[in-house]
FINU-175926 format. One record per residue (C-alpha): residue number from 1; x, y, z. Coordinates in nm, 3 decimals, decimal comma, m for minus. Layout:
+-----+---------+---------+---------+
| num |      xx |      yy |      zz |
+-----+---------+---------+---------+
| NUM |       X |       Y |       Z |
...
+-----+---------+---------+---------+
This chain:
+-----+---------+---------+---------+
| num |      xx |      yy |      zz |
+-----+---------+---------+---------+
|   1 | m11,677 |   0,701 |  m1,282 |
|   2 | m11,436 |   0,907 |  m1,012 |
|   3 | m11,151 |   1,029 |  m1,148 |
|   4 | m10,850 |   1,091 |  m0,919 |
|   5 | m10,616 |   1,384 |  m1,039 |
|   6 | m10,282 |   1,421 |  m0,893 |
|   7 | m10,369 |   1,717 |  m0,693 |
|   8 | m10,686 |   1,549 |  m0,540 |
|   9 | m10,479 |   1,278 |  m0,408 |
|  10 | m10,251 |   1,494 |  m0,214 |
|  11 | m10,547 |   1,692 |  m0,093 |
|  12 | m10,742 |   1,401 |   0,030 |
|  13 | m10,424 |   1,326 |   0,203 |
|  14 | m10,397 |   1,669 |   0,370 |
|  15 | m10,766 |   1,657 |   0,487 |
|  16 | m10,689 |   1,298 |   0,632 |
|  17 | m10,391 |   1,458 |   0,823 |
|  18 | m10,597 |   1,722 |   0,962 |
|  19 | m10,832 |   1,465 |   1,069 |
|  20 | m10,560 |   1,264 |   1,250 |
|  21 | m10,439 |   1,570 |   1,407 |
|  22 | m10,779 |   1,668 |   1,544 |
|  23 | m10,794 |   1,298 |   1,690 |
|  24 | m10,459 |   1,370 |   1,854 |
|  25 | m10,541 |   1,704 |   2,000 |
|  26 | m10,853 |   1,524 |   2,164 |
|  27 | m10,606 |   1,275 |   2,328 |
|  28 | m10,387 |   1,513 |   2,449 |
|  29 | m10,471 |   1,738 |   2,723 |
|  30 | m10,215 |   2,024 |   2,696 |
|  31 | m10,280 |   2,099 |   2,348 |
|  32 | m10,671 |   2,067 |   2,383 |
|  33 | m10,639 |   2,362 |   2,642 |
|  34 | m10,446 |   2,573 |   2,421 |
|  35 | m10,693 |   2,480 |   2,147 |
|  36 | m10,978 |   2,600 |   2,357 |
|  37 | m10,837 |   2,936 |   2,390 |
|  38 | m10,838 |   2,972 |   2,007 |
|  39 | m11,215 |   2,858 |   2,037 |
|  40 | m11,302 |   3,105 |   2,323 |
|  41 | m11,213 |   3,405 |   2,094 |
|  42 | m11,478 |   3,571 |   1,905 |
|  43 | m11,217 |   3,656 |   1,630 |
|  44 | m11,103 |   3,281 |   1,600 |
|  45 | m11,452 |   3,137 |   1,594 |
|  46 | m11,572 |   3,383 |   1,292 |
|  47 | m11,206 |   3,308 |   1,113 |
|  48 | m11,275 |   2,927 |   1,164 |
|  49 | m11,636 |   2,917 |   1,032 |
|  50 | m11,531 |   3,135 |   0,730 |
|  51 | m11,216 |   2,925 |   0,636 |
|  52 | m11,423 |   2,609 |   0,708 |
|  53 | m11,654 |   2,710 |   0,450 |
|  54 | m11,396 |   2,776 |   0,182 |
|  55 | m11,230 |   2,448 |   0,266 |
|  56 | m11,584 |   2,263 |   0,218 |
|  57 | m11,596 |   2,445 |  m0,133 |
|  58 | m11,250 |   2,319 |  m0,234 |
|  59 | m11,326 |   1,968 |  m0,113 |
|  60 | m11,639 |   1,970 |  m0,337 |
|  61 | m11,449 |   2,085 |  m0,620 |
|  62 | m11,175 |   1,802 |  m0,564 |
|  63 | m11,420 |   1,522 |  m0,611 |
|  64 | m11,384 |   1,494 |  m0,982 |
|  65 | m11,632 |   1,230 |  m1,217 |
|  66 | m11,673 |   1,156 |  m1,556 |
|  67 | m12,043 |   1,106 |  m1,661 |
|  68 | m12,167 |   0,802 |  m1,855 |
|  69 | m12,318 |   0,843 |  m2,193 |
|  70 | m12,494 |   0,632 |  m2,403 |
|  71 | m12,402 |   0,567 |  m2,757 |
|  72 | m12,674 |   0,471 |  m2,991 |
|  73 | m12,457 |   0,368 |  m3,292 |
|  74 | m12,267 |   0,133 |  m3,104 |
|  75 | m12,558 |   0,066 |  m2,812 |
|  76 | m12,301 |   0,060 |  m2,530 |
|  77 | m12,207 |   0,320 |  m2,265 |
|  78 | m11,894 |   0,526 |  m2,259 |
|  79 | m11,748 |   0,798 |  m2,035 |
|  80 | m11,721 |   1,170 |  m2,149 |
|  81 | m11,368 |   1,335 |  m2,192 |
|  82 | m11,486 |   1,623 |  m1,982 |
|  83 | m11,404 |   1,615 |  m1,606 |
|  84 | m11,648 |   1,764 |  m1,384 |
|  85 | m11,639 |   1,821 |  m1,022 |
|  86 | m11,929 |   1,779 |  m0,723 |
|  87 | m11,901 |   2,171 |  m0,711 |
|  88 | m11,979 |   2,182 |  m1,091 |
|  89 | m12,305 |   1,950 |  m1,081 |
|  90 | m12,418 |   2,162 |  m0,764 |
|  91 | m12,363 |   2,518 |  m0,975 |
|  92 | m12,452 |   2,354 |  m1,320 |
|  93 | m12,802 |   2,583 |  m1,336 |
|  94 | m12,583 |   2,905 |  m1,260 |
|  95 | m12,304 |   2,864 |  m1,556 |
|  96 | m12,442 |   2,598 |  m1,805 |
|  97 | m12,526 |   2,870 |  m2,046 |
|  98 | m12,278 |   3,156 |  m2,191 |
|  99 | m12,356 |   3,500 |  m2,334 |
| 100 | m12,165 |   3,643 |  m2,630 |
| 101 | m11,949 |   3,899 |  m2,426 |
| 102 | m11,912 |   4,126 |  m2,141 |
| 103 | m12,202 |   4,227 |  m1,927 |
| 104 | m12,211 |   4,425 |  m1,588 |
| 105 | m12,312 |   4,294 |  m1,261 |
| 106 | m12,694 |   4,260 |  m1,264 |
| 107 | m12,741 |   4,396 |  m1,627 |
| 108 | m12,972 |   4,285 |  m1,860 |
| 109 | m12,786 |   4,391 |  m2,167 |
| 110 | m12,438 |   4,326 |  m2,314 |
| 111 | m12,185 |   4,603 |  m2,211 |
| 112 | m12,090 |   4,676 |  m2,573 |
| 113 | m12,310 |   4,825 |  m2,850 |
| 114 | m12,380 |   4,647 |  m3,193 |
| 115 | m12,532 |   4,746 |  m3,493 |
| 116 | m12,855 |   4,610 |  m3,616 |
| 117 | m13,058 |   4,657 |  m3,902 |
| 118 | m13,424 |   4,743 |  m3,855 |
| 119 | m13,714 |   4,678 |  m4,094 |
| 120 | m13,671 |   4,963 |  m4,287 |
| 121 | m13,278 |   4,891 |  m4,369 |
| 122 | m13,188 |   5,175 |  m4,096 |
| 123 | m12,892 |   5,083 |  m3,889 |
| 124 | m12,896 |   5,145 |  m3,553 |
| 125 | m12,631 |   5,085 |  m3,243 |
| 126 | m12,805 |   4,943 |  m2,963 |
| 127 | m12,709 |   4,733 |  m2,660 |
| 128 | m12,834 |   4,372 |  m2,706 |
| 129 | m13,061 |   4,202 |  m2,451 |
| 130 | m12,882 |   3,891 |  m2,242 |
| 131 | m13,022 |   3,566 |  m2,355 |
| 132 | m13,010 |   3,352 |  m2,062 |
| 133 | m13,026 |   3,594 |  m1,760 |
| 134 | m13,101 |   3,938 |  m1,665 |
| 135 | m13,448 |   3,951 |  m1,846 |
| 136 | m13,610 |   3,675 |  m1,675 |
| 137 | m13,695 |   3,804 |  m1,344 |
| 138 | m13,867 |   3,534 |  m1,119 |
| 139 | m14,086 |   3,704 |  m0,888 |
| 140 | m14,150 |   4,079 |  m0,990 |
| 141 | m14,059 |   4,278 |  m1,321 |
| 142 | m13,869 |   4,550 |  m1,136 |
| 143 | m13,547 |   4,448 |  m1,065 |
| 144 | m13,532 |   4,597 |  m0,692 |
| 145 | m13,837 |   4,436 |  m0,597 |
| 146 | m13,708 |   4,123 |  m0,750 |
| 147 | m13,410 |   4,099 |  m0,542 |
| 148 | m13,588 |   4,212 |  m0,226 |
| 149 | m13,859 |   3,901 |  m0,286 |
| 150 | m13,545 |   3,679 |  m0,361 |
| 151 | m13,388 |   3,753 |  m0,028 |
| 152 | m13,698 |   3,695 |   0,154 |
| 153 | m13,758 |   3,350 |  m0,016 |
| 154 | m13,397 |   3,278 |   0,069 |
| 155 | m13,459 |   3,351 |   0,430 |
| 156 | m13,730 |   3,122 |   0,430 |
| 157 | m13,525 |   2,846 |   0,267 |
| 158 | m13,266 |   2,902 |   0,557 |
| 159 | m13,527 |   2,864 |   0,842 |
| 160 | m13,633 |   2,537 |   0,661 |
| 161 | m13,280 |   2,419 |   0,648 |
| 162 | m13,214 |   2,521 |   1,005 |
| 163 | m13,516 |   2,335 |   1,090 |
| 164 | m13,421 |   2,002 |   0,939 |
| 165 | m13,069 |   2,070 |   1,093 |
| 166 | m13,214 |   2,114 |   1,453 |
| 167 | m13,416 |   1,823 |   1,418 |
| 168 | m13,175 |   1,594 |   1,277 |
| 169 | m12,881 |   1,679 |   1,495 |
| 170 | m13,005 |   1,760 |   1,821 |
| 171 | m13,284 |   1,481 |   1,848 |
| 172 | m13,061 |   1,277 |   2,066 |
| 173 | m12,979 |   1,584 |   2,283 |
| 174 | m13,341 |   1,693 |   2,343 |
| 175 | m13,530 |   1,341 |   2,378 |
| 176 | m13,242 |   1,115 |   2,491 |
| 177 | m13,065 |   1,321 |   2,747 |
| 178 | m13,400 |   1,498 |   2,872 |
| 179 | m13,310 |   1,842 |   2,799 |
| 180 | m13,558 |   2,124 |   2,715 |
| 181 | m13,620 |   2,221 |   2,378 |
| 182 | m13,386 |   2,520 |   2,393 |
| 183 | m13,092 |   2,331 |   2,479 |
| 184 | m12,937 |   2,380 |   2,144 |
| 185 | m12,962 |   2,755 |   2,121 |
| 186 | m12,715 |   2,725 |   2,419 |
| 187 | m12,425 |   2,715 |   2,163 |
| 188 | m12,175 |   2,969 |   2,103 |
| 189 | m12,369 |   3,252 |   1,972 |
| 190 | m12,103 |   3,382 |   1,759 |
| 191 | m12,075 |   3,031 |   1,603 |
| 192 | m12,430 |   3,025 |   1,534 |
| 193 | m12,436 |   3,386 |   1,392 |
| 194 | m12,161 |   3,348 |   1,171 |
| 195 | m12,284 |   3,025 |   1,017 |
| 196 | m12,639 |   3,160 |   0,962 |
| 197 | m12,485 |   3,473 |   0,764 |
| 198 | m12,299 |   3,229 |   0,541 |
| 199 | m12,589 |   3,007 |   0,460 |
| 200 | m12,827 |   3,301 |   0,423 |
| 201 | m12,543 |   3,457 |   0,179 |
| 202 | m12,509 |   3,149 |   0,013 |
| 203 | m12,885 |   3,050 |  m0,072 |
| 204 | m12,930 |   3,400 |  m0,170 |
| 205 | m12,631 |   3,423 |  m0,422 |
| 206 | m12,747 |   3,119 |  m0,550 |
| 207 | m13,094 |   3,221 |  m0,608 |
| 208 | m12,974 |   3,543 |  m0,766 |
| 209 | m12,732 |   3,357 |  m0,983 |
| 210 | m13,037 |   3,171 |  m1,157 |
| 211 | m13,158 |   3,492 |  m1,236 |
| 212 | m12,865 |   3,754 |  m1,276 |
| 213 | m12,527 |   3,771 |  m1,355 |
| 214 | m12,449 |   3,896 |  m1,029 |
| 215 | m12,078 |   3,981 |  m1,077 |
| 216 | m12,109 |   3,997 |  m1,448 |
| 217 | m11,962 |   3,825 |  m1,746 |
| 218 | m11,610 |   3,803 |  m1,893 |
| 219 | m11,490 |   3,836 |  m2,235 |
| 220 | m11,625 |   3,530 |  m2,380 |
| 221 | m11,984 |   3,544 |  m2,162 |
| 222 | m11,849 |   3,307 |  m1,866 |
| 223 | m12,030 |   3,402 |  m1,537 |
| 224 | m11,753 |   3,580 |  m1,331 |
| 225 | m11,907 |   3,445 |  m0,987 |
| 226 | m11,850 |   3,122 |  m1,109 |
| 227 | m11,500 |   3,173 |  m1,193 |
| 228 | m11,434 |   3,344 |  m0,868 |
| 229 | m11,588 |   3,028 |  m0,672 |
| 230 | m11,405 |   2,788 |  m0,865 |
| 231 | m11,088 |   2,946 |  m0,788 |
| 232 | m11,117 |   2,888 |  m0,445 |
| 233 | m10,993 |   2,539 |  m0,482 |
| 234 | m10,663 |   2,660 |  m0,634 |
| 235 | m10,600 |   2,922 |  m0,353 |
| 236 | m10,663 |   2,649 |  m0,109 |
| 237 | m10,450 |   2,403 |  m0,253 |
| 238 | m10,142 |   2,638 |  m0,318 |
| 239 | m10,152 |   2,720 |   0,063 |
| 240 | m10,188 |   2,375 |   0,192 |
| 241 |  m9,998 |   2,155 |  m0,052 |
| 242 |  m9,713 |   2,394 |  m0,053 |
| 243 |  m9,674 |   2,380 |   0,323 |
| 244 |  m9,705 |   2,007 |   0,320 |
| 245 |  m9,403 |   1,999 |   0,103 |
| 246 |  m9,200 |   2,238 |   0,306 |
| 247 |  m9,263 |   2,102 |   0,629 |
| 248 |  m9,048 |   1,763 |   0,612 |
| 249 |  m8,732 |   1,991 |   0,474 |
| 250 |  m8,801 |   2,283 |   0,753 |
| 251 |  m8,855 |   2,024 |   1,075 |
| 252 |  m8,596 |   1,774 |   1,012 |
| 253 |  m8,327 |   2,005 |   0,889 |
| 254 |  m8,381 |   2,272 |   1,124 |
| 255 |  m8,389 |   2,033 |   1,423 |
| 256 |  m8,076 |   1,836 |   1,303 |
| 257 |  m7,892 |   2,170 |   1,241 |
| 258 |  m7,974 |   2,298 |   1,580 |
| 259 |  m7,968 |   1,986 |   1,799 |
| 260 |  m7,681 |   1,781 |   1,661 |
| 261 |  m7,445 |   2,106 |   1,544 |
| 262 |  m7,097 |   2,080 |   1,410 |
| 263 |  m7,044 |   1,964 |   1,059 |
| 264 |  m7,417 |   1,898 |   0,986 |
| 265 |  m7,520 |   2,216 |   1,107 |
| 266 |  m7,259 |   2,379 |   0,858 |
| 267 |  m7,397 |   2,183 |   0,568 |
| 268 |  m7,769 |   2,264 |   0,631 |
| 269 |  m7,671 |   2,635 |   0,688 |
| 270 |  m7,492 |   2,613 |   0,376 |
| 271 |  m7,782 |   2,459 |   0,178 |
| 272 |  m8,066 |   2,715 |   0,269 |
| 273 |  m7,831 |   3,021 |   0,259 |
| 274 |  m7,746 |   2,930 |  m0,115 |
| 275 |  m8,124 |   2,852 |  m0,176 |
| 276 |  m8,221 |   3,200 |  m0,033 |
| 277 |  m7,961 |   3,362 |  m0,266 |
| 278 |  m8,139 |   3,221 |  m0,564 |
| 279 |  m8,420 |   3,495 |  m0,659 |
| 280 |  m8,726 |   3,267 |  m0,574 |
| 281 |  m8,917 |   3,402 |  m0,915 |
| 282 |  m8,628 |   3,301 |  m1,131 |
| 283 |  m8,626 |   2,974 |  m1,020 |
| 284 |  m8,972 |   2,911 |  m1,028 |
| 285 |  m9,015 |   3,041 |  m1,399 |
| 286 |  m8,704 |   2,803 |  m1,490 |
| 287 |  m8,889 |   2,498 |  m1,355 |
| 288 |  m9,245 |   2,595 |  m1,502 |
| 289 |  m9,048 |   2,643 |  m1,837 |
| 290 |  m8,899 |   2,315 |  m1,808 |
| 291 |  m9,239 |   2,146 |  m1,748 |
| 292 |  m9,374 |   2,327 |  m2,045 |
| 293 |  m9,120 |   2,203 |  m2,248 |
| 294 |  m9,194 |   1,832 |  m2,122 |
| 295 |  m9,560 |   1,855 |  m2,181 |
| 296 |  m9,490 |   1,983 |  m2,530 |
| 297 |  m9,264 |   1,706 |  m2,630 |
| 298 |  m9,486 |   1,408 |  m2,472 |
| 299 |  m9,824 |   1,496 |  m2,542 |
| 300 |  m9,941 |   1,141 |  m2,533 |
| 301 |  m9,878 |   1,107 |  m2,184 |
| 302 | m10,163 |   1,341 |  m2,093 |
| 303 | m10,551 |   1,210 |  m2,178 |
| 304 | m10,705 |   1,569 |  m2,178 |
| 305 | m10,615 |   1,926 |  m2,093 |
| 306 | m10,744 |   1,899 |  m1,717 |
| 307 | m10,452 |   1,644 |  m1,646 |
| 308 | m10,223 |   1,902 |  m1,821 |
| 309 | m10,342 |   2,184 |  m1,588 |
| 310 | m10,324 |   1,966 |  m1,281 |
| 311 |  m9,988 |   1,863 |  m1,331 |
| 312 |  m9,861 |   2,216 |  m1,370 |
| 313 | m10,065 |   2,323 |  m1,046 |
| 314 |  m9,897 |   2,034 |  m0,855 |
| 315 |  m9,565 |   2,121 |  m0,984 |
| 316 |  m9,616 |   2,486 |  m0,923 |
| 317 |  m9,706 |   2,363 |  m0,530 |
| 318 |  m9,382 |   2,151 |  m0,533 |
| 319 |  m9,161 |   2,438 |  m0,628 |
| 320 |  m9,320 |   2,709 |  m0,386 |
| 321 |  m9,249 |   2,417 |  m0,124 |
| 322 |  m8,884 |   2,378 |  m0,213 |
| 323 |  m8,810 |   2,724 |  m0,203 |
| 324 |  m9,027 |   2,836 |   0,089 |
| 325 |  m8,900 |   2,592 |   0,381 |
| 326 |  m8,592 |   2,797 |   0,479 |
| 327 |  m8,728 |   3,057 |   0,702 |
| 328 |  m8,914 |   2,806 |   0,927 |
| 329 |  m8,561 |   2,589 |   0,906 |
| 330 |  m8,395 |   2,903 |   1,048 |
| 331 |  m8,658 |   2,954 |   1,334 |
| 332 |  m8,634 |   2,583 |   1,430 |
| 333 |  m8,283 |   2,571 |   1,434 |
| 334 |  m8,252 |   2,850 |   1,668 |
| 335 |  m8,498 |   2,685 |   1,901 |
| 336 |  m8,342 |   2,379 |   1,883 |
| 337 |  m8,027 |   2,485 |   1,981 |
| 338 |  m8,200 |   2,656 |   2,300 |
| 339 |  m8,366 |   2,345 |   2,392 |
| 340 |  m8,046 |   2,117 |   2,380 |
| 341 |  m7,916 |   2,290 |   2,670 |
| 342 |  m8,214 |   2,263 |   2,911 |
| 343 |  m8,204 |   2,046 |   3,225 |
| 344 |  m8,441 |   1,746 |   3,080 |
| 345 |  m8,235 |   1,733 |   2,764 |
| 346 |  m7,899 |   1,701 |   2,956 |
| 347 |  m8,063 |   1,487 |   3,221 |
| 348 |  m8,162 |   1,233 |   2,923 |
| 349 |  m7,851 |   1,240 |   2,790 |
| 350 |  m7,680 |   1,164 |   3,123 |
| 351 |  m7,920 |   0,856 |   3,136 |
| 352 |  m7,791 |   0,707 |   2,809 |
| 353 |  m8,094 |   0,836 |   2,575 |
| 354 |  m8,009 |   0,829 |   2,209 |
| 355 |  m8,040 |   1,112 |   1,989 |
| 356 |  m8,302 |   1,006 |   1,791 |
| 357 |  m8,513 |   0,945 |   2,114 |
| 358 |  m8,443 |   1,287 |   2,237 |
| 359 |  m8,509 |   1,450 |   1,959 |
| 360 |  m8,872 |   1,275 |   1,944 |
| 361 |  m8,970 |   1,284 |   2,283 |
| 362 |  m8,834 |   1,628 |   2,395 |
| 363 |  m8,729 |   1,839 |   2,103 |
| 364 |  m9,020 |   1,816 |   1,845 |
| 365 |  m9,314 |   1,867 |   2,097 |
| 366 |  m9,168 |   2,177 |   2,208 |
| 367 |  m9,103 |   2,313 |   1,870 |
| 368 |  m9,447 |   2,233 |   1,728 |
| 369 |  m9,597 |   2,566 |   1,875 |
| 370 |  m9,354 |   2,747 |   1,599 |
| 371 |  m9,426 |   2,508 |   1,333 |
| 372 |  m9,819 |   2,569 |   1,379 |
| 373 |  m9,785 |   2,941 |   1,394 |
| 374 |  m9,576 |   2,969 |   1,091 |
| 375 |  m9,794 |   2,725 |   0,868 |
| 376 | m10,105 |   2,955 |   0,921 |
| 377 |  m9,927 |   3,289 |   0,871 |
| 378 |  m9,766 |   3,137 |   0,564 |
| 379 | m10,084 |   3,021 |   0,427 |
| 380 | m10,219 |   3,380 |   0,308 |
| 381 |  m9,867 |   3,455 |   0,186 |
| 382 |  m9,875 |   3,169 |  m0,030 |
| 383 | m10,224 |   3,237 |  m0,162 |
| 384 | m10,105 |   3,576 |  m0,258 |
| 385 |  m9,788 |   3,420 |  m0,406 |
| 386 | m10,002 |   3,238 |  m0,672 |
| 387 | m10,197 |   3,567 |  m0,785 |
| 388 |  m9,838 |   3,715 |  m0,824 |
| 389 |  m9,708 |   3,437 |  m1,027 |
| 390 | m10,011 |   3,417 |  m1,261 |
| 391 | m10,015 |   3,764 |  m1,320 |
| 392 |  m9,653 |   3,737 |  m1,466 |
| 393 |  m9,729 |   3,417 |  m1,664 |
| 394 |  m9,542 |   3,182 |  m1,451 |
| 395 |  m9,811 |   3,038 |  m1,233 |
| 396 | m10,098 |   2,805 |  m1,287 |
| 397 | m10,209 |   2,697 |  m1,654 |
| 398 | m10,402 |   2,962 |  m1,815 |
| 399 | m10,711 |   2,717 |  m1,824 |
| 400 | m10,700 |   2,679 |  m1,465 |
| 401 | m10,947 |   2,884 |  m1,273 |
| 402 | m10,739 |   3,089 |  m1,036 |
| 403 | m10,775 |   3,440 |  m0,908 |
| 404 | m10,407 |   3,513 |  m1,053 |
| 405 | m10,560 |   3,423 |  m1,376 |
| 406 | m10,848 |   3,662 |  m1,334 |
| 407 | m10,625 |   3,945 |  m1,243 |
| 408 | m10,383 |   3,886 |  m1,533 |
| 409 | m10,683 |   3,918 |  m1,786 |
| 410 | m10,794 |   4,218 |  m1,624 |
| 411 | m10,499 |   4,426 |  m1,732 |
| 412 | m10,650 |   4,437 |  m2,079 |
| 413 | m10,989 |   4,485 |  m1,946 |
| 414 | m10,908 |   4,770 |  m1,738 |
| 415 | m10,792 |   4,985 |  m2,048 |
| 416 | m11,106 |   4,923 |  m2,227 |
| 417 | m11,363 |   5,221 |  m2,280 |
| 418 | m11,610 |   5,185 |  m2,101 |
| 419 | m11,395 |   5,007 |  m1,815 |
| 420 | m11,440 |   4,640 |  m1,763 |
| 421 | m11,359 |   4,644 |  m1,389 |
| 422 | m11,585 |   4,337 |  m1,226 |
| 423 | m11,314 |   4,067 |  m1,310 |
| 424 | m11,067 |   4,269 |  m1,103 |
| 425 | m11,311 |   4,341 |  m0,814 |
| 426 | m11,439 |   3,964 |  m0,771 |
| 427 | m11,077 |   3,834 |  m0,790 |
| 428 | m10,966 |   4,093 |  m0,530 |
| 429 | m11,287 |   4,036 |  m0,303 |
| 430 | m11,262 |   3,677 |  m0,291 |
| 431 | m10,894 |   3,666 |  m0,229 |
| 432 | m10,935 |   3,942 |   0,017 |
| 433 | m11,155 |   3,765 |   0,251 |
| 434 | m10,951 |   3,445 |   0,224 |
| 435 | m10,664 |   3,608 |   0,301 |
| 436 | m10,807 |   3,819 |   0,576 |
| 437 | m10,952 |   3,557 |   0,789 |
| 438 | m10,667 |   3,335 |   0,745 |
| 439 | m10,453 |   3,624 |   0,892 |
| 440 | m10,707 |   3,701 |   1,169 |
| 441 | m10,729 |   3,297 |   1,242 |
| 442 | m10,337 |   3,326 |   1,241 |
| 443 | m10,298 |   3,607 |   1,496 |
| 444 | m10,548 |   3,410 |   1,750 |
| 445 | m10,313 |   3,086 |   1,711 |
| 446 | m10,000 |   3,280 |   1,768 |
| 447 | m10,154 |   3,437 |   2,064 |
| 448 | m10,277 |   3,101 |   2,176 |
| 449 |  m9,962 |   2,890 |   2,130 |
| 450 |  m9,716 |   3,170 |   2,246 |
| 451 |  m9,593 |   3,076 |   2,614 |
| 452 |  m9,580 |   3,450 |   2,691 |
| 453 |  m9,942 |   3,527 |   2,623 |
| 454 | m10,192 |   3,578 |   2,887 |
| 455 | m10,443 |   3,397 |   2,675 |
| 456 | m10,732 |   3,583 |   2,818 |
| 457 | m11,010 |   3,597 |   2,579 |
| 458 | m11,382 |   3,735 |   2,592 |
+-----+---------+---------+---------+
């Protein structure tokens, strides 16, 4: 049975909106030409492929289901209370068993010594062996040789997947359009190379995860790599859903303030100036505390812990959106003030076109480049904001997988002896990759949509 959490519904709306925008771009020649400049950039292509891979993981983790189980006593079927995603089902072989406690990456033993009693009643301090991974090599007893053979097997699987992909998607190109067999290889080499590297690494990490804890385990024995992958959805949701919340306030208030002016401009300026005067961390903390009080006083409104955690994540996105629209609003206000004085807007007023029509036909199309640039620039800042807020315990629910919660838990782990470093490293690495390519993509988009840019890409 499919389960639709609150954040799932809004995430589907975001994906649908992206699809509508792509359809709109294909029908609009000037915007299509601008986006073609993005795809002419090597940096842009690599960033799009990597971000699309992260988005695919978030989509798979946003399709939630409840499995059907058979009750032998009542001889009927019912549904489990646990909610799983499609990503959980795919990764199930890699995380279904938990170890006792910490273990370092690729280790075959626990990270801390335990006392055991030998046959002659002699106590001895040893590192216990792991139960499920690290001691069950698939191809060779030596770890180095086994990892190398695993990589080779992953390459062979990649070529098999590539062959199926080639035959399925390019059958029409080769046989119906009478092109030769090498036609598909004329696609962008940077795109093919980036996609190939991602697929190979994904297959390789999946194969390794069946045999080792690639990034170790945490305090309760959970695979850290699995936690890092599950945290991708939280980061993507924070970046996208918050943007959707802030856009209506920023666009409409900014345009009305700049184009209409007068008393309307004064009121809108007063609103966002007042909002900017309130420390955002305190505002978010007070809102989250109010939500916690509500959930504590109304426990029957939530069927399980997943709905509670999802509501807190959704509420956090709302608060971040309501506190982060002021910067874009100020930019759009200034741009609208400039556009209302240009000749074609003045001519529209002369011919009797009403204000709403002028805003829709002339103002909004000419400020969308600022909106797009701001969206892609703010995405990475919002991902980092989640990590900071979760670190100070006013972010997502502690039961939610997020990089901020991992970093928060790593505070105590870093003070242990010996130091437990891999949780912090894993969260940092995944967050660094997402934010890095989001920033690279934003730079390319900014250059493409900037009217003053020469847009010369190799």
